[in-house]
LOKE-154337 format. One record per residue: residue in three letters; x, y, z of N, C-alpha, C in turn. Coordinates in nm, 3 decimals. Each point is the difference from the previous one (the first is absolute). Layout:
REM residues N
+-------+---------+---------+---------+---------+---------+---------+---------+---------+---------+
| bakol |     n.x |     n.y |     n.z |    ca.x |    ca.y |    ca.z |     c.x |     c.y |     c.z |
+-------+---------+---------+---------+---------+---------+---------+---------+---------+---------+
|   ALA |       X |       Y |       Z |       X |       Y |       Z |       X |       Y |       Z |
...
+-------+---------+---------+---------+---------+---------+---------+---------+---------+---------+
REM end
This chain:
REM residues 189
+-------+---------+---------+---------+---------+---------+---------+---------+---------+---------+
| bakol |     n.x |     n.y |     n.z |    ca.x |    ca.y |    ca.z |     c.x |     c.y |     c.z |
+-------+---------+---------+---------+---------+---------+---------+---------+---------+---------+
|   UNK |   9.900 |   9.562 |  10.315 |  -0.073 |  -0.003 |  -0.127 |  -0.077 |   0.132 |  -0.056 |
|   UNK |  -0.030 |  -0.011 |  -0.110 |  -0.062 |   0.123 |  -0.057 |  -0.104 |   0.052 |   0.023 |
|   UNK |  -0.088 |  -0.068 |   0.090 |  -0.151 |   0.052 |   0.061 |   0.014 |   0.030 |   0.113 |
|   UNK |   0.113 |   0.018 |   0.094 |  -0.015 |   0.041 |   0.133 |   0.094 |   0.106 |   0.005 |
|   UNK |   0.032 |   0.066 |   0.110 |   0.067 |   0.126 |   0.015 |   0.053 |  -0.022 |   0.151 |
|   UNK |   0.095 |   0.034 |   0.035 |   0.104 |  -0.047 |   0.138 |   0.012 |   0.171 |   0.033 |
|   UNK |  -0.054 |   0.046 |   0.122 |  -0.017 |   0.099 |   0.069 |   0.108 |  -0.026 |   0.085 |
|   UNK |   0.073 |   0.139 |   0.063 |   0.097 |   0.010 |   0.086 |  -0.118 |   0.075 |   0.098 |
|   UNK |   0.050 |  -0.076 |   0.138 |  -0.067 |   0.060 |   0.127 |   0.075 |   0.084 |   0.093 |
|   UNK |  -0.049 |   0.116 |   0.016 |   0.098 |   0.104 |   0.077 |  -0.058 |  -0.052 |   0.159 |
|   UNK |   0.094 |  -0.009 |   0.095 |  -0.001 |   0.004 |   0.116 |   0.046 |   0.105 |   0.061 |
|   UNK |   0.003 |  -0.003 |   0.176 |   0.046 |   0.101 |   0.081 |  -0.073 |   0.036 |   0.100 |
|   UNK |  -0.113 |  -0.114 |   0.003 |  -0.079 |   0.068 |   0.152 |  -0.040 |   0.127 |   0.008 |
|   UNK |   0.026 |   0.041 |   0.114 |  -0.090 |   0.155 |   0.006 |   0.100 |   0.084 |   0.025 |
|   UNK |   0.128 |  -0.007 |  -0.093 |   0.119 |   0.062 |  -0.002 |   0.003 |   0.115 |  -0.162 |
|   UNK |  -0.024 |   0.116 |   0.015 |  -0.011 |   0.029 |  -0.159 |   0.136 |   0.004 |  -0.058 |
|   UNK |   0.108 |   0.028 |   0.099 |   0.142 |  -0.003 |  -0.053 |  -0.006 |  -0.151 |  -0.036 |
|   UNK |  -0.055 |  -0.084 |   0.048 |   0.059 |  -0.182 |  -0.064 |  -0.051 |  -0.017 |  -0.144 |
|   UNK |  -0.153 |   0.060 |   0.044 |  -0.084 |   0.015 |  -0.155 |   0.045 |   0.034 |  -0.085 |
|   UNK |   0.075 |   0.133 |   0.003 |   0.061 |   0.072 |  -0.098 |   0.138 |  -0.090 |  -0.059 |
|   UNK |   0.067 |  -0.077 |   0.069 |   0.111 |  -0.071 |  -0.045 |  -0.069 |  -0.101 |  -0.097 |
|   UNK |  -0.056 |  -0.091 |   0.101 |  -0.065 |  -0.157 |  -0.062 |  -0.071 |   0.058 |  -0.136 |
|   UNK |  -0.053 |   0.108 |  -0.012 |  -0.083 |   0.076 |  -0.127 |   0.106 |   0.021 |  -0.107 |
|   UNK |   0.088 |   0.083 |   0.024 |   0.126 |   0.007 |  -0.116 |   0.054 |  -0.106 |  -0.021 |
|   UNK |   0.068 |  -0.079 |   0.104 |   0.058 |  -0.131 |  -0.052 |  -0.088 |  -0.076 |  -0.092 |
|   UNK |  -0.167 |  -0.031 |   0.063 |  -0.078 |  -0.072 |  -0.099 |   0.000 |   0.062 |  -0.147 |
|   UNK |  -0.048 |   0.120 |   0.021 |  -0.045 |   0.084 |  -0.150 |   0.143 |  -0.014 |  -0.068 |
|   UNK |   0.131 |  -0.012 |   0.048 |   0.123 |  -0.034 |  -0.076 |   0.009 |  -0.138 |  -0.088 |
|   UNK |  -0.061 |  -0.073 |   0.072 |  -0.009 |  -0.149 |  -0.067 |  -0.078 |  -0.025 |  -0.119 |
|   UNK |  -0.110 |   0.143 |  -0.045 |  -0.064 |  -0.028 |  -0.107 |  -0.105 |  -0.093 |  -0.026 |
|   UNK |  -0.100 |  -0.019 |   0.098 |  -0.104 |  -0.096 |   0.008 |  -0.121 |   0.072 |  -0.080 |
|   UNK |  -0.062 |  -0.072 |  -0.077 |  -0.126 |   0.028 |  -0.056 |  -0.124 |   0.089 |   0.112 |
|   UNK |   0.003 |  -0.014 |   0.096 |  -0.059 |   0.031 |   0.104 |   0.061 |  -0.011 |   0.134 |
|   UNK |  -0.103 |   0.085 |   0.087 |   0.073 |   0.006 |   0.163 |  -0.132 |   0.003 |   0.097 |
|   UNK |   0.071 |  -0.111 |   0.097 |  -0.131 |  -0.034 |   0.085 |   0.040 |   0.104 |   0.140 |
|   UNK |  -0.070 |   0.016 |   0.093 |   0.029 |   0.071 |   0.132 |  -0.040 |  -0.138 |   0.088 |
|   UNK |   0.108 |  -0.031 |   0.070 |  -0.013 |  -0.094 |   0.114 |   0.007 |   0.070 |   0.142 |
|   UNK |  -0.023 |  -0.086 |   0.086 |   0.013 |  -0.008 |   0.140 |  -0.089 |   0.109 |   0.068 |
|   UNK |  -0.127 |   0.006 |  -0.063 |  -0.068 |   0.079 |   0.076 |  -0.124 |  -0.059 |   0.021 |
|   UNK |  -0.114 |   0.071 |   0.105 |  -0.111 |  -0.080 |   0.031 |   0.023 |  -0.108 |   0.124 |
|   UNK |   0.091 |   0.040 |   0.070 |   0.040 |  -0.118 |   0.093 |  -0.019 |   0.074 |   0.140 |
|   UNK |  -0.076 |   0.058 |   0.027 |  -0.037 |   0.042 |   0.102 |   0.017 |   0.158 |   0.050 |
|   UNK |   0.059 |   0.051 |  -0.114 |   0.021 |   0.152 |   0.016 |  -0.123 |   0.090 |   0.003 |
|   UNK |   0.004 |   0.098 |   0.078 |  -0.083 |   0.113 |   0.002 |  -0.050 |   0.071 |  -0.143 |
|   UNK |  -0.140 |  -0.007 |  -0.038 |  -0.038 |   0.069 |  -0.156 |   0.086 |   0.077 |  -0.016 |
|   UNK |   0.046 |   0.159 |   0.079 |   0.062 |   0.099 |  -0.042 |   0.147 |  -0.019 |  -0.071 |
|   UNK |   0.072 |  -0.115 |   0.103 |   0.135 |  -0.036 |  -0.048 |  -0.008 |  -0.103 |  -0.129 |
|   UNK |  -0.075 |  -0.075 |   0.015 |  -0.033 |  -0.089 |  -0.124 |  -0.046 |   0.113 |  -0.107 |
|   UNK |  -0.073 |   0.113 |  -0.021 |  -0.015 |   0.081 |  -0.115 |   0.110 |   0.054 |  -0.034 |
|   UNK |   0.074 |   0.059 |   0.117 |   0.111 |   0.059 |  -0.008 |   0.116 |  -0.099 |  -0.117 |
|   UNK |   0.026 |  -0.089 |   0.053 |   0.065 |  -0.092 |  -0.061 |  -0.018 |  -0.034 |  -0.136 |
|   UNK |  -0.150 |  -0.042 |  -0.030 |  -0.033 |  -0.011 |  -0.166 |   0.011 |   0.148 |  -0.059 |
|   UNK |  -0.014 |   0.075 |   0.046 |   0.025 |   0.149 |  -0.076 |   0.123 |  -0.008 |  -0.035 |
|   UNK |   0.078 |   0.002 |   0.113 |   0.189 |   0.042 |  -0.004 |   0.035 |  -0.119 |  -0.133 |
|   UNK |  -0.042 |  -0.107 |   0.041 |   0.075 |  -0.120 |  -0.065 |  -0.070 |   0.009 |  -0.185 |
|   UNK |  -0.100 |   0.040 |  -0.030 |  -0.047 |  -0.001 |  -0.095 |   0.045 |   0.083 |  -0.085 |
|   UNK |   0.032 |   0.136 |   0.037 |   0.074 |   0.093 |  -0.044 |   0.133 |  -0.030 |  -0.055 |
|   UNK |   0.029 |  -0.105 |   0.056 |   0.176 |  -0.042 |  -0.009 |  -0.015 |  -0.121 |  -0.156 |
|   UNK |  -0.118 |  -0.049 |  -0.029 |  -0.015 |  -0.031 |  -0.138 |   0.007 |   0.025 |  -0.130 |
|   UNK |   0.017 |  -0.041 |  -0.081 |   0.000 |   0.061 |  -0.114 |  -0.167 |  -0.015 |  -0.033 |
|   UNK |  -0.041 |   0.124 |  -0.071 |  -0.183 |   0.016 |   0.002 |  -0.020 |  -0.056 |  -0.155 |
|   UNK |   0.114 |  -0.024 |  -0.064 |  -0.046 |  -0.040 |  -0.129 |  -0.006 |  -0.178 |   0.027 |
|   UNK |   0.030 |  -0.046 |   0.099 |  -0.044 |  -0.152 |   0.000 |  -0.098 |  -0.049 |   0.103 |
|   UNK |  -0.051 |  -0.109 |   0.029 |  -0.087 |  -0.022 |   0.081 |   0.029 |  -0.043 |   0.137 |
|   UNK |  -0.045 |   0.079 |   0.093 |   0.006 |  -0.010 |   0.162 |  -0.085 |  -0.078 |   0.050 |
|   UNK |   0.040 |  -0.072 |   0.091 |  -0.088 |  -0.119 |   0.054 |   0.027 |   0.024 |   0.169 |
|   UNK |  -0.107 |   0.009 |   0.066 |   0.014 |  -0.012 |   0.126 |  -0.053 |  -0.140 |   0.070 |
|   UNK |   0.083 |  -0.074 |   0.053 |  -0.021 |  -0.136 |   0.047 |  -0.055 |  -0.011 |   0.137 |
|   UNK |  -0.125 |  -0.068 |   0.007 |  -0.059 |  -0.027 |   0.150 |  -0.085 |   0.104 |   0.054 |
|   UNK |  -0.023 |   0.103 |  -0.063 |  -0.099 |   0.111 |   0.040 |  -0.103 |   0.000 |  -0.071 |
|   UNK |  -0.150 |   0.006 |   0.081 |  -0.107 |  -0.027 |  -0.067 |  -0.129 |   0.061 |   0.067 |
|   UNK |  -0.017 |   0.084 |   0.105 |  -0.095 |   0.033 |   0.012 |  -0.043 |   0.120 |  -0.096 |
|   UNK |  -0.143 |   0.002 |  -0.002 |  -0.030 |   0.098 |  -0.135 |   0.058 |   0.149 |  -0.003 |
|   UNK |   0.003 |   0.067 |   0.155 |   0.056 |   0.113 |   0.041 |   0.187 |   0.005 |  -0.034 |
|   UNK |   0.050 |  -0.120 |   0.053 |   0.140 |   0.015 |  -0.059 |   0.016 |  -0.039 |  -0.140 |
|   UNK |  -0.054 |  -0.075 |  -0.069 |  -0.020 |  -0.005 |  -0.183 |  -0.018 |   0.170 |  -0.027 |
|   UNK |  -0.094 |   0.074 |   0.043 |  -0.024 |   0.136 |  -0.056 |   0.114 |   0.088 |   0.033 |
|   UNK |   0.075 |  -0.022 |   0.104 |   0.111 |   0.077 |   0.036 |   0.126 |   0.002 |  -0.051 |
|   UNK |   0.007 |  -0.161 |  -0.045 |   0.114 |  -0.050 |  -0.098 |  -0.030 |   0.071 |  -0.130 |
|   UNK |  -0.125 |  -0.040 |  -0.076 |   0.016 |   0.089 |  -0.132 |   0.017 |   0.125 |  -0.010 |
|   UNK |  -0.031 |   0.056 |   0.115 |  -0.006 |   0.178 |  -0.009 |   0.165 |   0.010 |   0.000 |
|   UNK |   0.072 |  -0.115 |   0.081 |   0.140 |   0.033 |  -0.002 |   0.100 |  -0.048 |  -0.109 |
|   UNK |  -0.084 |  -0.097 |  -0.133 |   0.045 |  -0.014 |  -0.120 |   0.024 |  -0.142 |   0.023 |
|   UNK |  -0.055 |  -0.078 |   0.074 |   0.008 |  -0.155 |  -0.031 |  -0.121 |  -0.058 |  -0.106 |
|   UNK |   0.047 |  -0.078 |  -0.080 |  -0.083 |  -0.049 |  -0.104 |  -0.046 |  -0.127 |   0.056 |
|   UNK |   0.081 |  -0.124 |   0.061 |  -0.092 |  -0.111 |   0.014 |   0.034 |  -0.059 |   0.152 |
|   UNK |  -0.071 |  -0.094 |   0.045 |  -0.003 |  -0.010 |   0.154 |  -0.085 |  -0.195 |  -0.011 |
|   UNK |   0.074 |  -0.047 |   0.118 |  -0.058 |  -0.131 |   0.049 |  -0.026 |   0.040 |   0.127 |
|   UNK |  -0.104 |  -0.120 |   0.048 |  -0.046 |   0.007 |   0.129 |  -0.123 |  -0.101 |   0.075 |
|   UNK |   0.079 |  -0.076 |   0.083 |  -0.141 |  -0.110 |   0.056 |  -0.100 |   0.077 |   0.077 |
|   UNK |  -0.016 |   0.091 |   0.006 |  -0.085 |   0.092 |   0.090 |  -0.156 |  -0.017 |  -0.035 |
|   UNK |  -0.015 |   0.012 |  -0.143 |  -0.144 |  -0.014 |  -0.035 |  -0.060 |  -0.153 |   0.027 |
|   UNK |   0.077 |  -0.121 |  -0.022 |  -0.048 |  -0.112 |   0.023 |   0.002 |  -0.067 |   0.139 |
|   UNK |   0.125 |   0.061 |   0.074 |   0.001 |  -0.029 |   0.136 |  -0.110 |   0.057 |   0.079 |
|   UNK |  -0.028 |   0.150 |  -0.012 |  -0.072 |   0.052 |   0.086 |  -0.182 |  -0.071 |  -0.026 |
|   UNK |   0.000 |  -0.032 |  -0.131 |  -0.126 |  -0.088 |  -0.032 |   0.009 |  -0.091 |   0.097 |
|   UNK |   0.093 |  -0.079 |   0.017 |  -0.018 |  -0.141 |   0.064 |  -0.043 |   0.043 |   0.136 |
|   UNK |   0.060 |   0.111 |   0.066 |  -0.024 |   0.070 |   0.131 |  -0.145 |   0.084 |   0.000 |
|   UNK |  -0.057 |  -0.029 |  -0.082 |  -0.142 |   0.082 |   0.003 |  -0.010 |   0.168 |  -0.035 |
|   UNK |   0.142 |   0.054 |  -0.038 |   0.009 |   0.169 |  -0.013 |  -0.031 |  -0.016 |  -0.173 |
|   UNK |  -0.068 |   0.075 |  -0.037 |  -0.021 |   0.072 |  -0.128 |  -0.030 |   0.135 |  -0.009 |
|   UNK |   0.054 |   0.048 |  -0.124 |   0.025 |   0.118 |  -0.048 |  -0.151 |   0.038 |  -0.091 |
|   UNK |  -0.048 |   0.110 |   0.028 |  -0.103 |   0.019 |  -0.094 |  -0.010 |   0.145 |  -0.009 |
|   UNK |  -0.112 |   0.055 |  -0.089 |  -0.002 |   0.131 |  -0.076 |  -0.034 |   0.076 |   0.099 |
|   UNK |  -0.057 |  -0.061 |   0.133 |  -0.013 |   0.089 |   0.149 |   0.062 |  -0.015 |   0.099 |
|   UNK |   0.124 |  -0.092 |  -0.040 |   0.095 |   0.009 |   0.128 |   0.027 |  -0.118 |   0.019 |
|   UNK |   0.079 |  -0.026 |   0.113 |   0.065 |  -0.141 |   0.017 |  -0.177 |  -0.057 |   0.067 |
|   UNK |   0.012 |  -0.163 |  -0.007 |  -0.117 |  -0.078 |   0.076 |   0.082 |  -0.114 |   0.042 |
|   UNK |  -0.056 |  -0.011 |   0.160 |   0.034 |  -0.141 |   0.061 |  -0.126 |  -0.096 |   0.000 |
|   UNK |  -0.005 |  -0.090 |  -0.078 |  -0.104 |  -0.082 |  -0.032 |  -0.061 |  -0.047 |   0.130 |
|   UNK |   0.116 |  -0.054 |   0.068 |  -0.070 |  -0.052 |   0.131 |  -0.030 |   0.116 |   0.127 |
|   UNK |  -0.001 |   0.083 |  -0.022 |  -0.100 |   0.081 |   0.129 |  -0.158 |  -0.010 |  -0.043 |
|   UNK |  -0.042 |  -0.010 |   0.121 |  -0.122 |  -0.025 |   0.025 |  -0.109 |   0.076 |  -0.068 |
|   UNK |   0.049 |   0.125 |  -0.040 |  -0.104 |   0.100 |  -0.066 |  -0.048 |  -0.055 |  -0.161 |
|   UNK |   0.093 |  -0.114 |  -0.030 |  -0.051 |  -0.035 |  -0.118 |  -0.088 |  -0.148 |  -0.046 |
|   UNK |  -0.030 |  -0.021 |   0.141 |  -0.072 |  -0.115 |   0.033 |  -0.123 |  -0.035 |  -0.046 |
|   UNK |  -0.079 |   0.102 |   0.000 |  -0.085 |   0.050 |  -0.107 |  -0.040 |   0.046 |  -0.097 |
|   UNK |   0.120 |   0.073 |  -0.059 |   0.001 |   0.111 |  -0.112 |  -0.042 |  -0.099 |  -0.098 |
|   UNK |  -0.094 |   0.051 |  -0.114 |  -0.032 |  -0.064 |  -0.102 |   0.065 |   0.053 |  -0.119 |
|   UNK |   0.068 |   0.091 |   0.017 |   0.079 |   0.092 |  -0.109 |   0.110 |  -0.101 |  -0.057 |
|   UNK |   0.053 |   0.065 |  -0.106 |   0.109 |  -0.035 |  -0.058 |   0.146 |   0.047 |   0.052 |
|   UNK |   0.085 |  -0.082 |  -0.019 |   0.125 |   0.027 |   0.097 |   0.045 |   0.156 |  -0.037 |
|   UNK |  -0.014 |   0.044 |  -0.133 |   0.050 |   0.110 |  -0.034 |  -0.119 |   0.037 |  -0.127 |
|   UNK |  -0.071 |   0.109 |   0.010 |  -0.140 |   0.025 |  -0.051 |   0.066 |   0.056 |  -0.135 |
|   UNK |   0.121 |   0.041 |  -0.052 |   0.063 |   0.058 |  -0.103 |   0.047 |  -0.092 |  -0.066 |
|   UNK |   0.027 |  -0.123 |   0.044 |   0.082 |  -0.113 |  -0.053 |  -0.069 |  -0.072 |  -0.092 |
|   UNK |   0.060 |  -0.047 |  -0.111 |  -0.082 |  -0.116 |  -0.087 |   0.101 |  -0.137 |  -0.020 |
|   UNK |   0.035 |  -0.028 |   0.106 |   0.071 |  -0.133 |   0.012 |  -0.095 |  -0.078 |   0.048 |
|   UNK |   0.015 |  -0.146 |  -0.061 |  -0.076 |  -0.128 |   0.022 |  -0.001 |   0.023 |   0.149 |
|   UNK |   0.057 |  -0.007 |   0.105 |  -0.028 |  -0.007 |   0.163 |  -0.113 |   0.125 |   0.035 |
|   UNK |   0.012 |   0.129 |  -0.062 |  -0.093 |   0.109 |   0.040 |  -0.118 |   0.002 |  -0.072 |
|   UNK |  -0.012 |  -0.052 |  -0.108 |  -0.119 |  -0.035 |  -0.081 |  -0.114 |  -0.112 |   0.024 |
|   UNK |   0.079 |  -0.102 |   0.077 |  -0.102 |  -0.118 |   0.035 |   0.030 |  -0.037 |   0.149 |
|   UNK |   0.036 |   0.053 |   0.088 |   0.027 |  -0.010 |   0.123 |   0.002 |   0.103 |   0.107 |
|   UNK |  -0.149 |  -0.015 |   0.117 |   0.034 |   0.083 |   0.076 |   0.144 |   0.034 |   0.149 |
|   UNK |  -0.061 |   0.103 |   0.050 |   0.127 |   0.021 |   0.090 |  -0.039 |  -0.126 |   0.101 |
|   UNK |  -0.118 |   0.006 |   0.048 |  -0.015 |  -0.094 |   0.088 |   0.014 |  -0.163 |  -0.021 |
|   UNK |  -0.012 |  -0.037 |  -0.132 |   0.028 |  -0.104 |  -0.035 |   0.153 |  -0.027 |   0.005 |
|   UNK |   0.060 |   0.104 |  -0.060 |   0.170 |  -0.035 |   0.013 |   0.028 |   0.003 |   0.155 |
|   UNK |  -0.035 |   0.076 |   0.067 |   0.023 |   0.007 |   0.141 |  -0.011 |  -0.144 |   0.040 |
|   UNK |  -0.107 |  -0.047 |   0.007 |  -0.055 |  -0.138 |   0.069 |   0.106 |  -0.113 |  -0.082 |
|   UNK |   0.053 |   0.008 |  -0.107 |   0.097 |  -0.083 |  -0.072 |   0.126 |   0.004 |   0.075 |
|   UNK |   0.034 |   0.115 |   0.027 |   0.107 |   0.047 |   0.051 |   0.022 |  -0.059 |   0.173 |
|   UNK |  -0.096 |   0.062 |   0.067 |  -0.028 |  -0.063 |   0.128 |   0.028 |  -0.134 |   0.042 |
|   UNK |  -0.088 |  -0.096 |  -0.123 |  -0.004 |  -0.124 |  -0.008 |   0.129 |  -0.088 |  -0.030 |
|   UNK |   0.121 |   0.078 |  -0.071 |   0.125 |  -0.002 |  -0.037 |  -0.030 |  -0.090 |  -0.131 |
|   UNK |  -0.115 |   0.037 |  -0.081 |   0.003 |  -0.101 |  -0.111 |   0.109 |   0.071 |  -0.105 |
|   UNK |   0.042 |  -0.103 |  -0.085 |   0.131 |   0.073 |  -0.104 |  -0.042 |   0.107 |  -0.085 |
|   UNK |  -0.131 |  -0.052 |  -0.032 |  -0.065 |   0.087 |  -0.092 |  -0.023 |   0.184 |   0.018 |
|   UNK |   0.027 |   0.020 |   0.152 |   0.000 |   0.111 |   0.037 |   0.121 |   0.093 |  -0.086 |
|   UNK |   0.114 |  -0.104 |   0.043 |   0.163 |   0.072 |  -0.048 |  -0.026 |   0.020 |  -0.144 |
|   UNK |  -0.061 |  -0.068 |  -0.085 |   0.022 |  -0.017 |  -0.119 |  -0.118 |   0.113 |  -0.073 |
|   UNK |  -0.084 |   0.037 |   0.078 |  -0.089 |   0.090 |  -0.042 |   0.042 |   0.179 |   0.043 |
|   UNK |   0.049 |  -0.032 |   0.089 |   0.043 |   0.145 |   0.059 |   0.150 |   0.037 |  -0.076 |
|   UNK |   0.096 |  -0.084 |  -0.028 |   0.116 |  -0.007 |  -0.092 |  -0.059 |   0.058 |  -0.110 |
|   UNK |  -0.099 |  -0.087 |  -0.074 |  -0.068 |   0.037 |  -0.126 |  -0.003 |   0.156 |  -0.011 |
|   UNK |  -0.105 |   0.057 |   0.104 |  -0.015 |   0.153 |   0.019 |   0.116 |   0.091 |  -0.014 |
|   UNK |   0.109 |  -0.051 |   0.104 |   0.119 |   0.089 |   0.034 |   0.060 |   0.016 |  -0.144 |
|   UNK |   0.042 |  -0.110 |  -0.080 |   0.070 |   0.007 |  -0.080 |  -0.067 |   0.100 |  -0.122 |
|   UNK |  -0.135 |  -0.029 |   0.001 |  -0.085 |   0.086 |  -0.109 |   0.006 |   0.123 |   0.072 |
|   UNK |   0.013 |   0.033 |   0.073 |  -0.020 |   0.132 |   0.043 |   0.157 |   0.044 |  -0.039 |
|   UNK |   0.101 |  -0.060 |   0.046 |   0.147 |   0.070 |  -0.025 |   0.001 |   0.009 |  -0.172 |
|   UNK |  -0.047 |  -0.108 |  -0.071 |  -0.005 |   0.026 |  -0.136 |  -0.089 |   0.139 |  -0.053 |
|   UNK |  -0.112 |   0.018 |   0.071 |  -0.040 |   0.123 |  -0.028 |   0.071 |   0.119 |   0.047 |
|   UNK |   0.026 |   0.007 |   0.116 |   0.087 |   0.108 |   0.022 |   0.093 |   0.041 |  -0.058 |
|   UNK |   0.085 |  -0.118 |  -0.099 |   0.127 |   0.021 |  -0.055 |  -0.040 |   0.070 |  -0.131 |
|   UNK |  -0.136 |  -0.044 |  -0.065 |  -0.046 |   0.039 |  -0.118 |  -0.028 |   0.180 |  -0.005 |
|   UNK |  -0.045 |   0.029 |   0.175 |  -0.032 |   0.159 |   0.013 |   0.129 |   0.035 |   0.015 |
|   UNK |   0.141 |  -0.051 |   0.054 |   0.132 |   0.058 |  -0.021 |   0.028 |   0.035 |  -0.161 |
|   UNK |   0.004 |  -0.104 |  -0.019 |   0.025 |  -0.015 |  -0.154 |  -0.038 |   0.117 |  -0.097 |
|   UNK |  -0.165 |   0.019 |   0.026 |  -0.069 |   0.116 |  -0.041 |   0.079 |   0.161 |   0.000 |
|   UNK |  -0.021 |  -0.015 |   0.141 |   0.043 |   0.093 |   0.073 |   0.139 |   0.095 |  -0.060 |
|   UNK |   0.098 |  -0.115 |   0.012 |   0.123 |   0.023 |  -0.066 |  -0.015 |   0.027 |  -0.150 |
|   UNK |  -0.081 |  -0.067 |  -0.099 |  -0.025 |   0.041 |  -0.147 |  -0.046 |   0.152 |  -0.007 |
|   UNK |  -0.088 |   0.037 |   0.089 |  -0.073 |   0.132 |   0.021 |   0.101 |   0.104 |   0.048 |
|   UNK |   0.127 |  -0.045 |   0.058 |   0.100 |   0.095 |   0.037 |  -0.039 |   0.077 |   0.156 |
|   UNK |  -0.094 |  -0.090 |   0.026 |  -0.114 |   0.050 |   0.160 |   0.066 |  -0.075 |   0.092 |
|   UNK |   0.165 |   0.054 |   0.071 |   0.035 |  -0.104 |   0.100 |  -0.059 |   0.062 |   0.091 |
|   UNK |  -0.072 |   0.101 |   0.025 |  -0.097 |   0.046 |   0.150 |  -0.053 |  -0.077 |   0.022 |
|   UNK |  -0.095 |  -0.098 |  -0.120 |  -0.079 |  -0.103 |   0.045 |   0.019 |  -0.118 |   0.085 |
|   UNK |   0.138 |  -0.027 |   0.028 |   0.069 |  -0.055 |   0.044 |   0.005 |  -0.007 |   0.140 |
|   UNK |  -0.023 |   0.128 |   0.046 |   0.018 |   0.048 |   0.133 |  -0.138 |  -0.016 |   0.085 |
|   UNK |  -0.118 |  -0.033 |  -0.095 |  -0.118 |  -0.013 |   0.050 |  -0.056 |  -0.144 |   0.080 |
|   UNK |   0.110 |  -0.118 |  -0.056 |  -0.039 |  -0.069 |   0.101 |  -0.033 |  -0.133 |  -0.083 |
|   UNK |   0.009 |  -0.114 |   0.011 |  -0.003 |  -0.136 |  -0.074 |  -0.168 |   0.025 |  -0.054 |
|   UNK |  -0.112 |   0.031 |   0.103 |  -0.141 |  -0.001 |   0.025 |  -0.033 |   0.112 |  -0.132 |
|   UNK |   0.081 |   0.067 |  -0.014 |  -0.048 |   0.169 |  -0.120 |   0.050 |  -0.080 |  -0.133 |
|   UNK |   0.056 |  -0.113 |   0.012 |   0.093 |  -0.046 |  -0.125 |  -0.110 |  -0.134 |  -0.043 |
|   UNK |  -0.077 |  -0.022 |   0.092 |  -0.101 |  -0.145 |  -0.078 |  -0.109 |   0.024 |  -0.062 |
+-------+---------+---------+---------+---------+---------+---------+---------+---------+---------+
REM end
């Protein structure tokens, strides 16, 4: 179809030589974009980051580079600094279902007792409908009582956080301020 692009996927596990061969052969096929696969399967962060950097350098810089299945805010920021353009990951929604959210003040586990009587917003810097309408105490109550609404509200916030973070990434790149990407997701919010 003319409205879709087929990306070639570079594999190779945690082996630079295999990733190099996979990248060379995949790029030789002439895809409109390239994906990096086979990462985020339990390896330590330094190894993940090394493989992202190594593989991104092997792909054409004038075509989209897509990192598959990687999605913590810090992982995304590292990948952008390495030259990655696109991402996908279930982390914002899955973590929300388990009561874990990202905020401009850091990560929050809503099930923790410290939130039982906390009448502040989930994230005071956030303007999503969850943060502007519900308190941490109410969100914790919903979560502890296994109300489906908890997952929906926390998911709404996490997705809003990611969208806001990515706007910050886009703005930093447009301004040529790659150093801003080293400050962490909270600084971009």
